[in-house]
C-alpha positions as CSV (number, residue, x, y, z in Angstrom):
1,M,0.0,0.0,0.0
2,S,1.5,3.3,-1.0
3,V,1.5,6.3,1.3
4,D,-1.3,8.1,-0.7
5,E,-3.6,5.1,-0.4
6,R,-3.5,5.0,3.4
7,L,-6.6,6.3,5.2
8,P,-6.5,9.9,6.5
9,S,-5.7,10.1,10.2
10,T,-9.2,11.3,11.3
11,T,-11.0,8.5,9.4
12,A,-8.5,6.0,10.7
13,R,-9.2,7.0,14.3
14,A,-12.9,6.8,13.8
15,I,-12.5,3.2,12.4
16,V,-10.3,2.2,15.4
17,L,-13.0,3.5,17.8
18,A,-15.7,1.6,15.9
19,A,-13.6,-1.6,16.0
20,V,-13.1,-1.2,19.7
21,V,-16.8,-0.6,20.3
22,G,-17.8,-3.6,18.1
23,T,-15.3,-5.9,19.9
24,L,-16.5,-4.8,23.3
25,A,-20.0,-5.6,22.2
26,L,-18.9,-9.1,21.1
27,T,-17.1,-9.6,24.5
28,V,-20.5,-9.4,26.2
29,H,-21.2,-12.9,24.8
30,D,-17.6,-14.2,25.2
31,P,-14.4,-12.5,26.4
32,M,-12.4,-14.4,23.8
33,A,-13.1,-11.6,21.3
34,A,-10.9,-9.3,23.3
35,A,-8.1,-11.9,23.4
36,G,-8.4,-12.2,19.7
37,I,-7.9,-8.5,19.1
38,A,-4.8,-8.6,21.3
39,A,-3.4,-11.6,19.4
40,G,-4.2,-9.9,16.0
41,L,-2.4,-6.7,17.1
42,A,0.6,-8.7,18.2
43,L,0.7,-10.6,14.9
44,A,0.4,-7.4,12.9
45,A,3.3,-5.8,14.9
46,T,5.4,-8.9,14.5
47,I,4.9,-9.1,10.7
48,R,5.8,-5.4,10.4
49,G,9.1,-6.2,12.1
50,F,10.1,-8.3,9.1
51,A,10.4,-5.2,7.0
52,G,13.1,-3.6,9.2
53,S,16.8,-4.2,9.8
54,L,18.4,-7.5,10.5
55,W,18.1,-7.0,14.3
56,R,14.4,-6.2,13.9
57,V,14.0,-9.3,11.7
58,T,15.7,-11.4,14.3
59,V,13.4,-10.1,17.1
60,A,10.3,-10.5,14.9
61,S,11.3,-14.1,14.0
62,A,11.8,-14.9,17.7
63,V,8.5,-13.3,18.7
64,L,6.4,-14.9,15.9
65,P,6.3,-18.5,17.3
66,A,5.7,-17.2,20.9
67,V,2.7,-15.2,19.6
68,V,1.3,-18.1,17.6
69,L,1.8,-20.4,20.6
70,G,-0.2,-18.0,22.7
71,V,-3.0,-17.8,20.1
72,V,-3.1,-21.6,19.9
73,A,-3.2,-21.9,23.7
74,A,-6.1,-19.4,23.7
75,F,-7.9,-21.5,21.1
76,G,-7.4,-24.5,23.3
77,S,-8.9,-22.7,26.3
78,G,-11.8,-21.3,24.3
79,T,-15.2,-22.0,25.7
80,G,-16.8,-24.0,23.0
81,A,-17.4,-23.2,19.3
82,L,-18.6,-19.6,20.1
83,G,-15.4,-18.7,22.0
84,I,-13.2,-20.1,19.2
85,A,-15.2,-18.3,16.5
86,L,-15.1,-15.0,18.4
87,L,-11.3,-15.4,19.0
88,L,-10.8,-15.9,15.3
89,A,-13.0,-12.9,14.5
90,G,-11.2,-10.8,17.0
91,T,-7.8,-11.9,15.6
92,V,-8.9,-10.7,12.1
93,V,-10.0,-7.4,13.5
94,G,-6.8,-7.0,15.4
95,V,-4.6,-7.7,12.4
96,A,-6.6,-5.1,10.3
97,L,-6.2,-2.6,13.2
98,G,-2.5,-3.1,13.1
99,Y,-2.4,-1.8,9.5
100,I,-5.1,0.9,9.7
101,D,-2.6,3.7,9.7
102,A,0.5,1.9,8.2
103,A,1.6,0.6,4.9
104,W,0.8,-3.0,4.2
105,P,3.9,-5.2,4.3
106,T,5.9,-5.5,1.1
107,Q,6.3,-8.7,-0.8
108,S,9.8,-9.1,0.7
109,A,8.5,-8.7,4.2
110,L,5.8,-11.3,3.6
111,L,8.3,-13.7,2.2
112,R,10.5,-13.2,5.2
113,A,7.5,-13.7,7.6
114,G,6.6,-16.9,5.7
115,T,10.1,-18.2,5.9
116,G,10.1,-17.5,9.6
117,A,6.9,-19.3,10.1
118,L,8.3,-22.3,8.2
119,F,11.4,-22.7,10.2
120,A,9.6,-21.9,13.5
121,G,7.1,-24.7,12.5
122,I,10.1,-27.1,12.0
123,A,11.5,-26.1,15.3
124,A,8.1,-26.6,16.9
125,C,8.0,-30.1,15.4
126,I,11.3,-30.9,17.1
127,A,10.0,-29.5,20.3
128,T,6.9,-31.6,20.0
129,V,9.0,-34.8,19.6
130,L,11.2,-33.8,22.6
131,A,8.1,-33.1,24.6
132,F,6.5,-36.5,23.8
133,W,9.9,-38.2,24.5
134,T,10.0,-36.4,27.9
135,A,6.4,-37.6,28.7
136,T,7.3,-41.1,27.6
137,V,10.4,-41.6,29.7
138,G,8.9,-39.8,32.7
139,G,10.6,-36.5,32.9
140,L,13.4,-34.2,31.7
141,Q,16.2,-35.8,33.6
142,P,15.6,-39.3,32.2
143,M,15.6,-37.8,28.7
144,L,18.9,-36.0,29.2
145,E,20.4,-39.2,30.6
146,A,19.2,-41.1,27.6
147,V,20.9,-38.5,25.3
148,L,24.2,-38.5,27.2
149,W,24.5,-42.3,27.1
150,A,23.0,-42.8,23.6
151,T,26.2,-44.3,22.2
152,G,26.5,-46.7,25.1
153,H,28.4,-46.8,28.4
154,G,32.1,-47.3,28.9
155,I,35.0,-46.3,26.7
156,A,33.2,-47.6,23.6
157,G,30.4,-45.2,24.1
158,L,32.8,-42.3,24.7
159,L,34.6,-43.1,21.4
160,G,31.3,-43.1,19.6
161,W,30.4,-39.6,20.8
162,I,33.9,-38.3,19.9
163,V,33.4,-39.7,16.3
164,V,30.0,-38.1,16.0
165,A,31.3,-34.8,17.4
166,G,34.2,-34.8,14.9
167,L,32.0,-35.5,11.9
168,L,29.5,-32.7,12.8
169,L,32.3,-30.2,13.4
170,A,33.8,-31.1,10.1
171,G,30.4,-30.8,8.4
172,S,29.9,-27.3,9.9
173,L,33.3,-26.2,8.6
174,L,32.5,-27.5,5.1
175,V,29.0,-26.2,4.9
176,V,29.1,-22.7,6.4
177,P,29.7,-20.4,3.4
178,S,32.8,-18.2,3.3
179,A,30.7,-15.1,2.9
180,A,29.7,-15.4,6.5
181,F,33.2,-14.7,7.7
182,T,35.1,-12.8,5.0
183,E,34.9,-10.5,2.0
184,P,34.9,-11.9,-1.6
185,R,38.4,-10.7,-2.3
186,R,39.7,-12.8,0.7
187,R,37.7,-15.9,-0.1
188,D,40.7,-17.9,-1.3
189,A,42.6,-17.3,1.9
190,H,39.5,-18.3,3.9
191,V,39.1,-21.5,1.9
192,A,42.8,-22.4,2.5
193,L,42.3,-21.7,6.3
194,R,39.2,-23.9,6.3
195,K,41.1,-26.8,4.7
196,L,43.9,-26.5,7.2
197,L,41.4,-26.5,10.1
198,L,39.7,-29.6,8.6
199,W,43.0,-31.4,8.4
200,R,43.9,-30.5,11.9
201,L,40.5,-31.5,13.2
202,G,40.7,-34.9,11.5
203,I,44.2,-35.6,12.7
204,G,43.3,-34.5,16.2
205,V,40.2,-36.7,16.4
206,I,42.2,-39.7,15.0
207,L,45.0,-39.2,17.5
208,L,42.5,-38.8,20.4
209,L,40.8,-42.1,19.3
210,V,44.2,-43.9,19.0
211,V,45.4,-42.6,22.4
212,L,42.1,-43.7,24.1
213,V,42.2,-47.2,22.5
214,L,45.9,-47.7,23.3
215,T,45.3,-46.5,26.9
216,A,42.3,-48.9,27.2
217,L,44.5,-51.8,26.1
218,I,47.3,-50.9,28.5
219,A,44.7,-50.3,31.3
220,V,43.9,-54.0,31.2
221,F,47.3,-54.6,32.9
222,V,47.3,-51.5,35.0
223,P,44.2,-51.4,37.3
224,P,44.6,-47.7,38.5
225,L,44.7,-46.6,34.8
226,Q,41.6,-48.6,34.1
227,S,39.8,-47.0,37.0
228,L,40.8,-43.6,35.7
229,L,39.5,-44.4,32.2
230,E,36.2,-45.7,33.6
231,G,35.8,-42.5,35.6
232,I,36.3,-40.4,32.5
233,A,34.1,-42.6,30.3
234,G,31.4,-42.5,33.0
235,S,31.7,-38.8,33.8
236,T,28.5,-36.9,33.2
237,V,30.5,-33.7,32.8
238,V,32.6,-35.2,30.0
239,R,29.6,-36.6,28.2
240,G,27.8,-33.2,28.7
241,L,30.6,-31.3,27.1
242,I,30.8,-33.6,24.1
243,T,27.0,-33.6,23.7
244,A,27.2,-29.7,23.7
245,V,29.8,-29.9,20.9
246,V,27.6,-32.4,19.0
247,V,24.5,-30.1,19.3
248,S,26.5,-27.0,18.3
249,G,28.0,-28.8,15.3
250,A,24.6,-30.0,14.2
251,A,23.1,-26.5,14.6
252,F,25.9,-24.8,12.6
253,T,25.8,-27.5,9.9
254,V,22.1,-27.0,9.4
255,L,22.3,-23.2,9.6
256,G,25.3,-23.1,7.2
257,G,23.5,-25.4,4.7
258,I,20.4,-23.2,4.8
259,A,22.4,-20.0,4.4
260,R,24.5,-21.4,1.6
261,N,21.5,-22.5,-0.4
262,S,19.6,-19.3,0.2
263,W,22.6,-17.0,-0.7
264,Y,23.2,-18.9,-3.9
265,R,19.6,-18.7,-5.0
266,T,18.9,-15.0,-4.4
267,D,20.0,-11.7,-5.8
268,E,18.7,-9.7,-2.8
269,R,21.4,-7.5,-1.2
270,G,20.0,-7.8,2.3
271,N,19.4,-11.5,2.6
272,A,18.1,-12.1,6.2
273,I,17.9,-15.9,6.2
274,V,20.4,-16.2,9.1
275,A,18.4,-13.7,11.2
276,V,15.2,-15.5,10.4
277,V,16.4,-19.0,11.2
278,G,18.3,-17.9,14.3
279,G,15.4,-15.9,15.6
280,S,12.9,-18.6,15.0
281,A,15.0,-21.2,16.7
282,F,15.6,-18.9,19.7
283,G,11.9,-18.1,19.9
284,V,10.8,-21.7,19.9
285,G,13.6,-22.7,22.3
286,A,12.6,-20.0,24.7
287,S,9.0,-21.0,24.5
288,A,10.0,-24.7,25.1
289,V,12.0,-23.6,28.2
290,A,8.9,-21.7,29.5
291,A,6.8,-24.7,28.8
292,G,9.3,-26.9,30.6
293,I,9.2,-24.6,33.6
294,G,5.4,-24.8,33.5
295,T,5.5,-28.6,33.5
296,R,7.8,-28.6,36.5
297,A,5.6,-26.1,38.3
298,G,2.5,-28.1,37.6
299,P,0.1,-26.0,35.6
300,I,0.5,-28.2,32.5
301,G,1.7,-31.7,31.8
302,S,4.3,-32.9,29.3
303,S,1.6,-34.4,27.1
304,D,-0.3,-31.1,27.1
305,A,2.9,-29.3,26.2
306,A,3.5,-31.7,23.3
307,M,0.0,-31.3,21.9
308,L,0.4,-27.5,22.2
309,F,3.6,-27.4,20.3
310,G,2.2,-29.9,17.7
311,A,-0.8,-27.6,17.1
312,T,1.5,-24.6,16.9
313,A,3.7,-26.4,14.3
314,V,0.6,-27.0,12.2
315,V,-0.6,-23.4,12.5
316,L,2.9,-22.1,11.6
317,G,3.0,-24.4,8.6
318,G,-0.4,-23.1,7.4
319,G,0.8,-19.5,8.0
320,W,3.9,-20.2,5.9
321,F,1.7,-21.4,3.0
322,V,-0.7,-18.5,3.3
323,L,2.0,-15.8,3.5
324,W,4.1,-17.2,0.6
325,W,1.0,-17.7,-1.5
326,Y,-0.2,-14.1,-0.9
327,A,3.3,-12.7,-1.4
328,E,3.3,-14.3,-4.8
329,A,-0.3,-13.4,-5.7
330,I,-0.3,-9.9,-4.2
331,E,-0.1,-8.2,-7.6
332,T,-3.2,-10.0,-8.8
333,V,-5.2,-10.4,-5.6
334,G,-4.5,-6.9,-4.4
335,I,-4.0,-5.4,-1.0
336,P,-6.6,-6.0,1.7
337,N,-8.6,-3.0,2.8
338,P,-8.2,-2.8,6.6
339,A,-11.7,-1.1,7.1
340,S,-13.4,-3.8,5.1
341,T,-11.5,-6.5,6.9
342,I,-12.6,-5.1,10.3
343,A,-16.2,-5.0,9.1
344,A,-15.9,-8.6,7.9
345,G,-14.4,-9.7,11.2
346,L,-17.2,-8.1,13.2
347,A,-19.8,-9.6,10.9
348,V,-18.3,-13.1,11.3
349,G,-18.6,-12.6,15.1
350,V,-22.2,-11.5,14.9
351,V,-23.0,-14.5,12.6
352,A,-21.3,-16.9,15.1
353,I,-23.4,-15.5,18.0
354,A,-26.6,-15.8,15.9
355,V,-25.8,-19.4,15.0
356,S,-25.0,-20.4,18.6
357,T,-28.0,-18.7,20.1
358,D,-30.9,-21.1,20.6
359,S,-32.8,-19.1,23.2
360,A,-36.6,-18.6,22.7
361,A,-36.7,-15.4,24.6
362,T,-39.3,-12.8,23.6
363,G,-39.9,-9.1,24.3
364,V,-37.4,-7.2,26.4
365,E,-35.3,-10.3,27.1
366,A,-34.8,-10.9,23.4
367,V,-33.8,-7.3,22.8
368,R,-31.4,-7.4,25.7
369,T,-29.7,-10.5,24.2
370,A,-29.5,-9.1,20.7
371,V,-28.4,-5.5,21.4
372,P,-24.7,-6.3,21.7
373,S,-24.8,-8.1,18.3
374,L,-26.7,-5.2,16.8
375,V,-24.1,-2.8,18.1
376,A,-21.2,-4.9,16.7
377,L,-23.0,-5.1,13.3
378,A,-23.6,-1.4,13.2
379,A,-19.9,-0.7,14.1
380,G,-18.8,-3.0,11.3
381,L,-21.1,-1.2,8.8
382,F,-19.8,2.1,10.1
383,A,-16.2,1.0,9.6
384,Y,-16.9,-0.2,6.1
385,D,-18.8,3.0,5.0
386,V,-16.3,5.4,6.5
387,G,-13.3,3.4,5.3
388,R,-14.6,3.4,1.8
389,Y,-15.0,7.2,1.9
390,G,-11.5,7.6,3.4
391,R,-10.0,5.5,0.6
392,V,-11.7,7.8,-1.9
393,L,-10.2,10.8,-0.2
394,A,-6.8,9.2,0.0
395,R,-6.9,8.2,-3.7
396,E,-8.1,11.6,-5.0
397,I,-6.5,14.0,-2.6
398,G,-3.9,12.1,-0.6
399,S,-4.1,11.1,3.1
400,A,-1.9,13.9,4.2
401,G,-3.8,16.6,2.3
402,A,-7.3,15.5,3.3
403,S,-9.1,18.1,5.4
404,R,-10.7,17.1,8.7
405,R,-14.0,18.9,8.0
406,P,-15.4,16.6,5.3
407,Q,-14.1,13.6,7.2
408,L,-15.9,14.7,10.4
409,A,-19.0,15.4,8.4
410,R,-19.0,11.9,6.9
411,I,-18.2,10.3,10.3
412,G,-21.0,12.2,12.0
413,W,-23.5,11.2,9.3
414,S,-22.5,7.5,9.2
415,G,-22.3,7.5,13.0
416,G,-25.8,9.0,13.3
417,V,-27.2,6.5,10.9
418,A,-25.6,3.6,12.9
419,A,-26.8,5.1,16.2
420,V,-30.4,5.3,14.9
421,A,-30.3,1.9,13.3
422,V,-29.6,0.1,16.5
423,P,-32.7,1.2,18.4
424,V,-34.8,0.8,15.3
425,A,-33.6,-2.7,14.8
426,A,-34.1,-3.5,18.5
427,G,-37.6,-2.1,18.3
428,G,-38.4,-4.2,15.3
429,L,-37.1,-7.3,17.1
430,W,-39.2,-6.5,20.1
431,L,-42.3,-6.1,18.0
432,A,-41.6,-9.2,16.0
433,T,-41.1,-11.4,19.1
434,V,-44.1,-9.9,20.9
435,A,-46.6,-9.8,18.1
436,S,-45.2,-13.0,16.4
437,P,-47.1,-12.3,13.1
438,T,-47.9,-15.3,10.9
439,L,-47.8,-14.4,7.2
440,S,-48.8,-16.4,4.2
441,V,-46.3,-17.1,1.5
442,P,-47.6,-14.3,-0.8
443,A,-47.6,-11.8,2.1
444,T,-44.1,-12.8,3.1
445,A,-42.9,-12.2,-0.5
446,G,-44.6,-8.9,-0.6
447,V,-43.0,-7.8,2.7
448,L,-39.5,-8.8,1.4
449,T,-40.1,-7.0,-1.9
450,A,-41.1,-3.9,0.0
451,V,-38.1,-4.0,2.2
452,V,-35.7,-4.4,-0.7
453,T,-37.4,-1.6,-2.6
454,I,-37.1,0.7,0.4
455,A,-33.4,-0.1,0.8
456,V,-32.7,0.4,-2.9
457,S,-34.6,3.7,-2.9
458,A,-32.9,5.0,0.2
459,R,-29.6,4.1,-1.3
460,L,-30.3,6.1,-4.5
461,L,-31.6,9.1,-2.5
462,L,-28.6,9.1,-0.2
463,R,-26.2,9.1,-3.1
């Protein structure tokens, strides 16, 4: 969205007020609508961060999985279908509010956000597997012990971990691109240094293995030496250090491979793949640590945490698909209108309330139940009407040059119509529930035709 296509500030404030009023009306039926608006605003702010510097992209990538995790947790705690529907409607309204006075994210920002969602989803899948593993073995400590002794006990298991660590360190040296450490004119010197480090690493690992094997053979005839070797091989500290090297080597190998592939396939000067992947991994890791603390404290169990991260991975995967699809189709689909999106979100919330309401109340009770929905619907229509007028002003005059007087006049007119419409609709509902008229089919058709004719005539006159 260009600057001139943004809504004028006075119109934008009126739409924000209408969205707040409409959401508060929806919260009368279920407070999840307010939670949805908070989640939508957080998502909008996070996606806007992908258009900034590499530091902002890193922070946005770290925040995105945490926000989605919170939304998924809110969905899981929703009170039935109505709560979930209002949470979804509130989220749509919140995202639209986040862009009511700002430019819609560019194609590059959307692609970055989609990439962040993809890698956060992969990290969430790993967290899900670890959470299920923790629940299966009976806690975090048994899982860590299983990892430390995965290659077996004794000197043979220690040798296995050393081999794995050496291979992963060598892989990280080979895969990480030279551009991550040096300039193009010094690439040859870096490649030579990397080869030298690989040779030294390989020789060092081989010498360490040979020394350990020879020491183990000699220790058969020297009992004190054998006790020393057994102590080293059975030391949790030694295994922990080697496991840390293994994890670091695996992480650098994966990150280097992703960066190498992305840098070779793009002509973008400010490629942010390292910031996106690193931020996503940190965000999921921090969320996993928080979930682990929650499982130790007692509010949630390991199985619940696993299901939560699994659902988050699915949502992030769906977000990746939607963001990448829209980034590719933005030129043909067009940019969403925030005011229309707010109106649509409020309308969805009203429809959800209407579908879930099975009360047979009449008279004043029926009006009291329906007034919040009528207010939300009127707020949505107000936002749509005023937003359409604001877009016309922005397109013809420019958002910065639009005068406040015509905006206030249109806001006052549309607000007055909405304010009158609510009591009129409430009175009609009261009359309908009290009188309960029974019309024949021809009479019903005649009434509908008259209503449509009045609406079309009023539309023509108001134009």
